[in-house]
Phi, psi and omega in degrees: 000023178281158180063029177239140180295157181299320180299314180296319180293319179297318179295317179298315178297315180297316178299317180299313182297317180292312184293319184268350184056034179272168179269172175300318179298319178294320178294321179298317180294317181298318184265355177072034178231170182284155180293330177291327176294316178300311182299315181298315183288323182287326180274354179289000000 
């Protein structure tokens, strides 16, 4: 997910979490980023 704007990454993460019904921790593992990063970007 490098070279992607924060807005695009947040939208992608949110879509993944909603569509897969996965947790923040699961999304972090899938995208290779920390769970605090996922939480921060999705709530941004």
